[in-house]
N, C-alpha and C positions, 0 to 999 in steps of 0.2 A: 277372797274375791278383790280384784283391784277395783278401787273406788272410781266411779265416774265422777263428772263434772258437777260440782254443786251449783244449783240454781235456788234462788231465793223463794220463788213463787212459782206454781204451774203457768205454762206459757205455750203458745202454738209452736215455737221453734225448740222445744226440747226434745231430745233424741232419746230413743230406746238405749237402755243401760246408764243413763244419766241419773243423777240424784237430785232431787227437789226436797224442799221442807214444806211441810203444811201440817198445821195443829201443832198442839204442844201436850206432851204427857210427862209423868214423873220418870226420871232415869238415873239419879243419883242415889246414893246410900241414904240421904237424908229425905229423898222423895221430891227433890227440886224438879219443877217442870223445865223442858227443854223442849225446843223445836224437833219435830219428828222428821227423820230423814226416810224417803222412800225412794225405792228404785223404780224407774219408770219401765215396764215390761212391754208396753204398746202404746203408740201415738197414733190414733185413727184420724187425726185431723180436728175432730172436734170434741175428743176425750182422751183422758189419760188412763190406762190401766196400770196401777201402781201396787208394789208389794213393801212393806216396811223393811229397811235395811237390816235392822236389828230385831231380835227377840224382846218384846217390850214387856211380856208378863210370863208368868208360869202358872197355869190353869188347868184343872181337870176338863176333860171333854164333857162330862157330866157329873155333878157332885158338888156340894160347897161345904159339908162339915168336915173338921178338922178330923172327926172320928172316922171318916170313911177310908178305908183300906183299899189296895189296889185289887183284892178278891171281890170286893162289894160292887162290882159291875152289874149293870141292868141292861136291858134290851134298849136302846135308844136311836133315834135318827138325828141327823143335822137339824131338821125341822123343829125338833122338841129339845134339844139339849141345851144344857145351862150355858155353855160356852157361847152359843150363837145369841141367846138372852143378853149376856153379858156385853157382847161386842157391840150390839145394836141398842143398848141402853147406857149402862154406866160408861163404858170406853167411848161411845159415840159422843155423850153429852158431855163427858169430861175434856176429851180432847181437841174438840173444834167448837168454835163460837158460830154464831147466828149466820155471819157472811160466809164462812167456809162450808157449814151445813148446806147453804144454797147451791153451792157448786158440787156437792157429792149426788152422785146419780144412783138411784135404786137399782139393783142389779138382780136380774132373774138368775138363779144359781142352780145348774143343772148337775149332774154327775155326783149326786149326794149318796149313791149307793143304789144297788138294785132293788126296784120296788120302792123306794123312797120318794117322798114328796118333792118336788121343786119348792124354792122358796124366793122371797123377794127381799133382798137385805141391802142396807147401807153401808155395813162392813161385814167382811166375810173372810173365810179362810179359802185358799186356793183347794182346788179338787186334784184328784189324781191326774185327770186328762191335763188340766192346766198347767201343773208343774213339769209334766213330761213335754207338753208343747212348747212352753217358755224355755225349758232347759235345751230343747233343740235349736233355738234362737241365741240364748245368751251363754249357753254352755252349762255343765253340770255344777260348775263353782256356784251357780245362782242357789242351790241347795245347801251349801255352807252358811251357817249362820251362828253369830255369838249373841249372848244377851247383855242388854245393859246392866249396870251395877244393881239398880232397883230390881230388875227381873230376877237377878241371881239370889236376892236376899229372901230368907225363909218368910213365907206368909202367914197369917193368923189361920188360914184354912188348912194348914199344913203342906202347902205346896212349896216344893223346893227344886228349882231348875238344876237339871243334871248338866254338869260341865266334864267333858272328856279330858282325861287325864293320863292316857296310856300312850302306846308307843307309835301306833299308826298315824302317819303324817297327814294322811288324807283328812283326818278329823281335826285339823288346826287351820287356822286362819292367821295370817300375819297383820297385825295392827299396831299401828304407832311402834313398828320395827320389832314388836314383840309377838312371840308366838302364843296364841290364845286359844284354848280349847273350845271346840263347837259344841252346841246342844241340839238335842233333837226338837223338832216343832211339828204341831199337829196339821193335818190336812182335813178337810171337812167330809170327806167321802166315808161311808160306813165300811168296816173293814171285813175280814173274812169269817165273821160271826156279828149278831147285831148287838153284842155287848163291846164290841171292837171298832177302833176307828183306824185309818191309815195315818201315818207320819213319816216324816223324813228322819231317817236313822243314819247309822254310821256309814261312812263313806260314801255320802250322797245317795244311798240306797232309799227307795220308797217301800216302806214296810207295811203290812195290814193287820197286825196282831196286837196292838195296844189296847189293853184294857180301857175303858172309858173313864174309870175311876182312878187311873194312875196319876200320881201328882209330881211328876217329874218333868214333863213336856211342856216347850214354850209355845208362845203364840206371836205369830207373824201376821198381823192384819193385812188385808187387802182392799182396795176401793177403786171405783171408777169414778174420776173427777172430770165435770164438764168444764171445757176450756171456755173462758168468757171472750 
């Protein structure tokens, strides 16, 4: 994906497709905190809808133990999953200071899966409807993402971000003049079974069959930022 203009902070003049920085999170092998880059998906005049440009973490949709295998999936909704809890607690409190939290709007999240409850979230994942709608505006390249060095490192809970290393050029991004393999990342919508969730997969596809306990998929947080 071609980089947009880099803006240092949210402002009313930023255009959809541009990149802003907001908050800090570990991104290097050593865990050094760096400004988080966000792609602006929508500017409504009073608020920005943004998606992290890079995959910032590798987490299971549900499950925290290193002993959990991909077959150990359980029926779960976005409302009750561990990933939602992590985004709105540990990530939210780590990535943003008090002043930044004042700008983050609580969003009512729908399209969480048939028959599943809506939620109120400070930080969330995109839904199937949202990624489809924003892809119509920004192009399917929006779906291609690579992880930070920190996201790619194997974690104590056993999660390890899958990085594409095969021959299909649709699964690569050119970054700093080098070809970098993409990784798959979670959407919040429940999949084709209650034990599964949607994810963005190979060649920008949207797939419905990731077991919630799988430990290979990445996290691209999304936010709504109120403009001062």
